[in-house]
N, C-alpha and C positions, 0 to 999 in steps of 0.2 A: 429668359428661360432657365430652368434648373440646369446646372452644369452637368448633372447626371445624364440628361437627355439631349443637351444642346446640339452636339455635332450631328447625331443621327437624325434628330427631329428636323434640323435644317435640310439635311439631305432628302428626307422623305417629303417634307412639306414644300420644298422648292418647286416641285412639279405640279402642285395643286393650288398654288396661290391664285392663279387666274380663275380657277373654279370657285374658290372661296369668295373672290371679289364679285362674281356674277350670281352664284347660287345662295350665298349667305348675306353678304353686304348689300347686294342688289344693284350695284353700279353697272351701267352699260358702257363698258370700256371698248373702244375700237382699236386702241393701240397702247402698248405699255413698254417702257424701257427701264431696265434695272439701273439704279444709281448707286454709287459707292456708299457702303453702309457705315464706314468709319467716319465719325464726325469729330473733328478736332478744332477747338478754338484755343482756350488756355488749358483745357484738359480734354480727354478723349473718351468717347463712348462709341460702341458699335451696335447699331440696330440690327434687328433680324432681317427685315426687308424694307427697302425704300424704292418706290416705283414712280417714274414720271408717266402720267396717264393722260390720254385724250379721250374725253367722254363722247357719247353719241351726239350730244348737242353742239360739239365743237369746242367745248371748254377744256382747258388744260389745267392740270393740278398735280400735286404730289401726294402719293398715298404711302403712309407709314404704317407698317403692320408688325406687331409683336405677338409671340406665342408665349404663354405663361403656364408652367406646369404646377406651380404652387402659389398660394395666396401670398402677396407681398404688400404689407401695410402701407408702404410709401410709393406704391405704383403710380399714383396720380402725380407725385412730384417728379418721378422719373419721366413720365410722359410729358410733363410741362418742360422739363429740361430738353428732351428730344425736340419738342415743338419749337423751342427757342433756337436751338442749334440749326435745325433744318431751315427755319425762317431766315436766319442770318446768312447761312451759306448759299441758299438757293433763291432767296428773295420771294418765296411763296409760302403762305401759311398751309401746312400739310393737313390732310384729313387723316385722323389717327384711329386705328382699330387694334384692340388687344383681344386675342382669342384665348380664353381660359380653357385649358385642356386637362386640368387637374381633376382628381376624383372627390376631394373634399368640397363641402358647400362653399360657394363663392362668397367671399367676404370683402373683397377689394372695393374701394370707392371709385366711381368713374368721374367725379367732379371735385373741384376745389374752389371754395368761395371764402374769401377773407375781406377785410376792409379795403384792400388794395388790388386784389387779384381774383379773377374769375376764369377758371379753365375747366374744360370738359373734353373727354375723349370717349369713343364708342367701345363698350365692353361687351363681348359676346361669350356666353357660356356654352361650349360645344355640347354639353350633356343635354341641352334642351333643343338641339337641332335634330330634326327627323333623319334617322340613318338612311332612309330610302332616297334622300337627295343624292347620295353618293353610291349606295350599295348596288344599284342597277345600271351604273355607268359602264361604258365600254372601255374606260381607261382604268387599268389596274391600280394606278396611284390613287384614284378617287375611291375605289372600293376599299383600299387600305384604310383611309382616314375615316371611313364609316364606323370603325371600331371605337372612335371617340364620341360618337353621337348617341342619341336616344334610341334604345332598342327594346324598351320595356314591353311594348305590345307584342313583341315576338318571343321574348324569353331568351336568356343567354345562350343556351345550347343550340337552339334553332338558328339564332343570329350568327353565331360563330360558324356553324355548318354552312350557312348561306355565303358568308364571306369567302371561306375556303373553296366552296364549290364554284363561285364566280371566278376566283383566281385560276382554278383548274381549267375552266372554260376559256378564259381570256389568254392564259399564258401556257401553251403546251410545252414550251421548252423548259426542261427540268431545272437547269441551273438558275435561270432567271426567276422561275417560279419559287425556287428555294429562297432566293434573296427576298422576294416579296413576302413570303410567309414569315421569314425572320423579322421583317419590318412590322408585320402585324403583331408578332410576339412582343416586340419592343413596346409598341404603342399600347398593347393590351395590359401591360403592367400598370398603366395609368388608370385603368378601369378594374383592376384586380381580376382580370380574365385570362392571365397568362396560362395558368394550369389547364383551363378549359380549352384554350387554343392548342396547346401542345398535345393534349389527349385526343382532340378531334382530328388534328393533322395526322397523328399516328393511326387512328382508326380508319381514316380515309386513304391510308397508304401514301400520304404526301410528304412523309419524312424524307429529307434529302439523303440519297444513297451516295456516300462519299466514294465507295468502290467503283461506281460507274462514271465518276467525273474524269474527263479527259486529262485535265491538268494534274489531278492526283496520279493518274496512271503514268503521265509523262514524268512527274517528279520522282515516282518510284523507279521508273526505268532509268532515269539519269543517275539516281542513287546507285542502282545496280551496276551501271556501266562504270561509274566512278569507283565503286567498290572493287570491281574487277581490275581496273587500272592500278589501284593502290595495292591490290593483291599481288601483283607482279613484284612489287618492291617490299612489301611488308608481310607477305604471306596471304595466300588465297583466302583462307577462312576469315582472318581478321578483316580483310578488305571487303569481303561480301557482307559481313555483319555490319560494318560501318556504313556500307552502301544502303543496306536495308534500313538502318536507323535514320539516315538522311532522308530517304524516301518517305519514311513514316513521319518525320518531323515536318516535311513539306506538306504532306497530306493533312496532318493535324492542324497546321497553321491555316490552311485553306478552309478546313471544316469549321474552325473557330471563327474565322472572319465571316463566312457565309451565314452561319447560324446566330452568332452573338455579336458580330461587329467588333468595334474597338475594344469593348470590355473583354471579349474572348481572346483577341490577339495579345492583350496585356499579360495573359497567362503563359505565353511562350517562354518568358524568362525562366519560369520554374520547370516547364516541360523539357527544356534543353538540358537541364541538370540530370534528367532521368536517362539512364544508360541501358537498363534491362529492356530487351525487345518485347518481352511478354507484358511488361507494364505499359509500354507505349501502345501496344496493340489493344490492351484493355481500355486505356484512356481514349483511344480513337473510337472504340465502340461506344463508350460512354457519351461522347459528343452527340451521337445520334439519339440517344435515349434520354439524356438529362433534360429536365424541365427548366433549369436555371443555371447561371454561372456559378452560383453558390455550391451546387452539387459537384461541379468540376473542381472548385477550390478545395472542397472537403477531401476529394480523392487525392489531389496533389499534396495536401497537408500530411496524408498518411504515407506517401511515397517519398517525398523529398525531405 
């Protein structure tokens, strides 16, 4: 997978691998067990997912799944390498599936035939999977991955509205729903739909309200208490200001993590350099309104 999305995609897709196996691959698995994904012989590779599965007919096998966000001309060689490693380590020839989740037309080859070698893996382009396979599921994780599927018969605006509406129905708890909406935003970048998702979420009043978050309130309160304690030693006013600043920093870090994930948290090194409370307050408000991390970076570039 593209390094830009690797960590968060694995986090999102980990919960729906079982669904992809049944609804897309079509295997009737009665039991599956995750296997160590680091494969080391003389060198090391790490797969996305390796599962030991037992099929409905009693057969046991190993399922190797990769997610690819961009075309990679040598993908077939990579899959052959994985096939060799898994076969040597586990003594079973794996079934291999690559889910292409990129937006560009799929150009990767799914087979390799030479004078001495013949290898093939299964290549699935998620753009051609009907979004309704996942959109009407009662699992929010499945609803989220529908953003990667074919929505053409619905149209982008209606499709995005349906996804957010389903999440609102399935996840009444605001903090968790905010996390799922952030995940939709991340995946929507792979379909050039992020701007539409952000606008629709705001129009539906689904934008996460940081001020209501219990952890933000606790962080601000701890900051105030710490500021009061410091005030006894350093002067009441200076201590309170520092307390407010610490509370703001805690709240900002939480907001960045909830909405933008690791890409947002990486901005904290620049945020901590800011000392003016009004700038921190302005940045905190911008977190809720911004459509991308780039807007936040632009603001920080002007302040720091």
